[in-house]
Backbone as a chain_set.jsonl record, in Angstrom:
{"seq": "MNIKHEIVICMGSACFSRGSKKIVDAVNAYFGNNLPDNVFLRGSLCTGNCENGPVMLIDEQVYKKLDEEQLIKILDKHFGK", "coords": {"N": [[0.84, -1.178, 0.0], [0.584, 2.206, -0.839], [1.456, 4.887, 0.987], [-0.021, 8.019, 1.397], [1.169, 11.35, 1.495], [0.893, 14.658, 2.717], [2.054, 17.834, 2.085], [1.877, 20.999, 3.326], [2.237, 24.368, 2.768], [2.284, 27.447, 4.268], [1.064, 30.314, 2.727], [0.189, 32.729, 3.423], [0.173, 36.312, 4.089], [1.969, 37.046, 6.211], [3.652, 34.772, 6.52], [4.567, 34.598, 3.887], [6.017, 36.976, 3.632], [8.07, 36.346, 5.282], [9.457, 34.395, 3.996], [8.249, 32.108, 2.778], [8.054, 31.486, 0.073], [10.667, 30.779, -0.634], [10.802, 28.42, 0.766], [8.947, 26.827, -0.607], [10.291, 26.681, -3.068], [12.583, 25.304, -2.229], [11.504, 22.84, -1.409], [10.582, 21.882, -3.87], [13.053, 21.711, -5.204], [14.3, 19.785, -3.631], [12.891, 17.478, -4.259], [13.513, 17.387, -6.884], [11.897, 18.837, -8.639], [9.922, 17.053, -9.272], [7.561, 15.649, -7.826], [7.026, 12.764, -5.804], [4.549, 10.202, -6.484], [3.091, 9.724, -4.196], [3.068, 12.033, -2.715], [1.565, 15.057, -1.936], [1.619, 18.395, -2.608], [0.716, 21.532, -1.438], [-0.471, 24.923, -1.127], [-1.471, 27.099, 1.56], [-3.732, 29.567, 2.715], [-3.634, 30.547, 5.331], [-2.336, 29.329, 8.371], [-2.773, 29.933, 10.924], [-0.599, 30.511, 12.455], [0.822, 32.912, 12.363], [2.821, 34.556, 13.567], [4.96, 32.881, 13.645], [6.109, 32.297, 11.208], [8.154, 31.342, 8.338], [5.691, 28.759, 7.895], [5.158, 25.247, 7.775], [3.349, 22.282, 7.142], [3.523, 18.8, 7.506], [1.76, 16.066, 6.868], [-0.021, 16.969, 8.836], [1.664, 17.608, 10.947], [3.169, 20.317, 12.462], [5.597, 22.667, 11.448], [7.604, 25.339, 12.362], [8.924, 28.695, 11.851], [10.753, 28.237, 9.732], [13.814, 27.609, 7.976], [15.887, 27.119, 5.086], [17.868, 25.185, 5.622], [16.901, 23.811, 7.91], [14.61, 22.802, 6.748], [15.517, 20.854, 4.894], [16.505, 18.87, 6.626], [14.109, 18.151, 7.877], [12.591, 17.178, 5.708], [14.232, 15.024, 4.971], [13.893, 13.443, 7.244], [11.183, 12.727, 7.016], [10.993, 11.673, 4.427], [13.287, 10.344, 3.78], [15.555, 10.803, 2.004]], "CA": [[0.0, 0.0, 0.0], [1.34, 3.429, -0.966], [0.96, 5.874, 1.937], [-0.06, 9.376, 0.864], [1.669, 12.39, 2.381], [0.519, 16.0, 2.312], [2.889, 18.942, 2.534], [1.142, 22.258, 3.207], [3.076, 25.518, 3.077], [1.472, 28.656, 4.437], [1.389, 31.376, 1.791], [-0.413, 33.962, 3.928], [1.081, 37.455, 3.956], [3.038, 37.027, 7.221], [4.604, 33.712, 6.148], [5.168, 34.938, 2.604], [7.023, 38.014, 3.854], [9.172, 35.741, 6.031], [10.227, 33.49, 3.148], [7.604, 30.848, 2.392], [8.363, 31.204, -1.339], [11.929, 30.044, -0.629], [10.497, 27.074, 1.261], [8.34, 26.131, -1.748], [11.368, 26.409, -4.03], [13.468, 24.283, -1.656], [10.79, 21.557, -1.479], [10.645, 21.456, -5.276], [14.435, 21.326, -5.499], [14.563, 18.541, -2.903], [12.297, 16.379, -5.027], [13.91, 17.522, -8.281], [10.725, 19.343, -9.372], [9.111, 15.904, -9.676], [7.063, 15.053, -6.584], [6.588, 11.363, -5.878], [3.1, 10.033, -6.614], [2.43, 9.669, -2.895], [3.23, 13.314, -2.029], [0.721, 16.132, -2.449], [2.099, 19.69, -2.138], [-0.248, 22.61, -1.68], [-0.346, 26.113, -0.307], [-2.598, 27.459, 2.42], [-3.761, 31.012, 2.928], [-3.226, 30.831, 6.699], [-2.381, 28.188, 9.281], [-3.015, 30.452, 12.263], [0.687, 30.633, 13.152], [1.425, 34.039, 11.643], [4.028, 35.061, 14.217], [5.992, 31.85, 13.595], [6.36, 31.945, 9.824], [7.252, 30.55, 7.512], [5.136, 27.553, 8.511], [4.871, 24.128, 6.887], [2.808, 21.083, 7.777], [3.651, 17.53, 6.804], [0.806, 15.138, 7.493], [-0.59, 17.697, 9.969], [2.688, 17.997, 11.923], [3.491, 21.713, 12.17], [6.977, 23.129, 11.571], [7.544, 26.799, 12.41], [10.143, 29.493, 11.69], [11.626, 27.421, 8.889], [14.782, 28.09, 6.997], [16.146, 26.052, 4.116], [18.663, 24.123, 6.248], [15.97, 23.019, 8.726], [13.687, 22.142, 5.84], [16.148, 19.645, 4.344], [16.51, 17.877, 7.705], [12.722, 17.701, 8.075], [12.226, 16.348, 4.556], [14.978, 13.778, 5.109], [13.238, 12.674, 8.305], [9.903, 12.212, 6.535], [11.039, 11.011, 3.125], [14.479, 9.522, 3.749], [16.473, 10.96, 0.851]], "C": [[0.889, 1.247, 0.0], [0.744, 4.5, -0.058], [1.057, 7.256, 1.313], [0.418, 10.362, 1.924], [1.251, 13.748, 1.828], [1.478, 17.005, 2.938], [2.098, 20.218, 2.272], [2.069, 23.383, 3.635], [2.183, 26.75, 3.145], [1.979, 29.731, 3.488], [0.693, 32.68, 2.175], [0.619, 35.08, 3.953], [2.217, 37.442, 4.968], [4.092, 35.971, 6.869], [5.313, 34.042, 4.841], [6.278, 35.962, 2.784], [8.233, 37.475, 4.616], [9.873, 34.624, 5.244], [9.563, 32.197, 2.735], [7.846, 30.497, 0.922], [9.677, 30.435, -1.457], [11.721, 28.611, -0.157], [9.872, 26.244, 0.138], [9.419, 25.742, -2.754], [12.288, 25.301, -3.525], [12.815, 22.9, -1.658], [10.841, 21.02, -2.9], [12.049, 21.003, -5.658], [14.777, 19.993, -4.83], [14.07, 17.333, -3.688], [12.646, 16.467, -6.514], [12.767, 17.979, -9.167], [9.834, 18.219, -9.889], [8.653, 15.17, -8.417], [6.709, 13.585, -6.786], [5.061, 11.284, -5.936], [2.376, 10.071, -5.274], [2.565, 10.963, -2.091], [2.383, 14.373, -2.73], [1.196, 17.431, -1.806], [1.053, 20.74, -2.457], [0.063, 23.785, -0.766], [-1.605, 26.328, 0.504], [-2.563, 28.963, 2.62], [-3.36, 31.391, 4.347], [-3.347, 29.564, 7.531], [-2.645, 28.627, 10.715], [-1.755, 30.578, 13.101], [1.486, 31.814, 12.6], [2.729, 34.53, 12.259], [5.202, 34.082, 14.133], [6.395, 31.451, 12.18], [7.817, 31.979, 9.435], [6.9, 29.214, 8.179], [4.859, 26.512, 7.436], [4.281, 22.997, 7.724], [3.12, 19.891, 6.89], [2.776, 16.554, 7.557], [0.304, 15.697, 8.82], [0.398, 17.992, 11.09], [3.2, 19.367, 11.523], [4.977, 21.986, 12.42], [6.965, 24.647, 11.419], [8.924, 27.415, 12.246], [11.196, 28.756, 10.866], [12.66, 28.234, 8.145], [15.133, 26.889, 6.122], [16.942, 24.891, 4.714], [17.777, 23.21, 7.109], [15.057, 22.198, 7.834], [14.265, 20.832, 5.304], [16.164, 18.54, 5.395], [15.116, 17.298, 7.931], [12.292, 16.784, 6.931], [12.958, 15.011, 4.587], [14.331, 12.862, 6.145], [11.959, 11.994, 7.791], [10.029, 11.329, 5.291], [12.328, 10.258, 2.854], [15.363, 9.623, 2.529], [17.882, 11.052, 1.326]], "O": [[1.848, 1.322, 0.768], [-0.364, 4.973, -0.311], [2.096, 7.623, 0.764], [0.106, 10.218, 3.106], [1.256, 13.961, 0.616], [1.685, 17.023, 4.152], [1.697, 20.489, 1.14], [2.623, 23.356, 4.734], [1.434, 27.054, 2.217], [3.174, 30.024, 3.448], [0.61, 33.612, 1.376], [1.817, 34.817, 3.847], [3.341, 37.797, 4.614], [5.29, 36.25, 6.917], [6.512, 33.799, 4.699], [7.344, 35.85, 2.178], [9.302, 38.086, 4.594], [10.782, 33.979, 5.766], [10.262, 31.254, 2.367], [7.842, 29.318, 0.567], [9.792, 29.536, -2.29], [12.391, 27.694, -0.631], [10.233, 25.082, -0.046], [9.453, 24.608, -3.232], [12.726, 24.454, -4.304], [13.492, 21.897, -1.882], [11.114, 19.838, -3.113], [12.207, 20.009, -6.367], [15.475, 19.166, -5.418], [14.742, 16.306, -3.768], [12.121, 15.694, -7.316], [12.671, 17.561, -10.321], [9.077, 18.412, -10.84], [9.274, 14.195, -7.994], [6.156, 13.209, -7.82], [4.37, 12.198, -5.486], [1.193, 10.406, -5.212], [2.215, 10.993, -0.912], [2.469, 14.562, -3.944], [1.178, 17.553, -0.581], [0.565, 20.834, -3.583], [0.768, 23.65, 0.233], [-2.67, 25.803, 0.178], [-1.49, 29.563, 2.686], [-2.794, 32.466, 4.55], [-4.322, 28.821, 7.42], [-2.731, 27.794, 11.617], [-1.83, 30.735, 14.319], [2.696, 31.709, 12.398], [3.654, 34.886, 11.529], [6.321, 34.428, 14.512], [6.962, 30.378, 11.978], [8.633, 32.583, 10.13], [7.696, 28.632, 8.916], [4.394, 26.832, 6.342], [4.673, 22.789, 8.873], [2.996, 19.966, 5.667], [3.014, 16.252, 8.726], [0.218, 14.972, 9.812], [0.007, 18.576, 12.1], [3.619, 19.568, 10.383], [5.537, 21.598, 13.446], [6.389, 25.18, 10.47], [9.948, 26.767, 12.465], [12.362, 28.666, 11.248], [12.426, 29.374, 7.743], [14.711, 25.767, 6.405], [16.716, 23.737, 4.351], [17.891, 21.986, 7.043], [14.764, 21.039, 8.128], [13.571, 19.816, 5.268], [15.865, 17.388, 5.08], [14.965, 16.097, 8.151], [11.697, 15.733, 7.165], [12.372, 13.976, 4.266], [14.236, 11.651, 5.942], [11.695, 10.832, 8.1], [9.279, 10.368, 5.118], [12.46, 9.605, 1.819], [15.876, 8.607, 2.062], [18.798, 11.187, 0.515]]}, "num_chains": 1, "name": "protein.A"}
């Protein structure tokens, strides 16, 4: 059975101004701009964590105040590259 994973990146104004676009670009680069069939990437207008942006959720687990270095470690943890 192929387990589905959802990555949600907040694109609200607070997260966007704190670098969520860089997080989106880094996720795409991590997967080589070719997401696996079991990964769904989407944006969200707000996750309710505006003061902690940029914010990303993977399978409903919240990650706050992300930078690109932290992001790679998180993706490795979840997807084992």
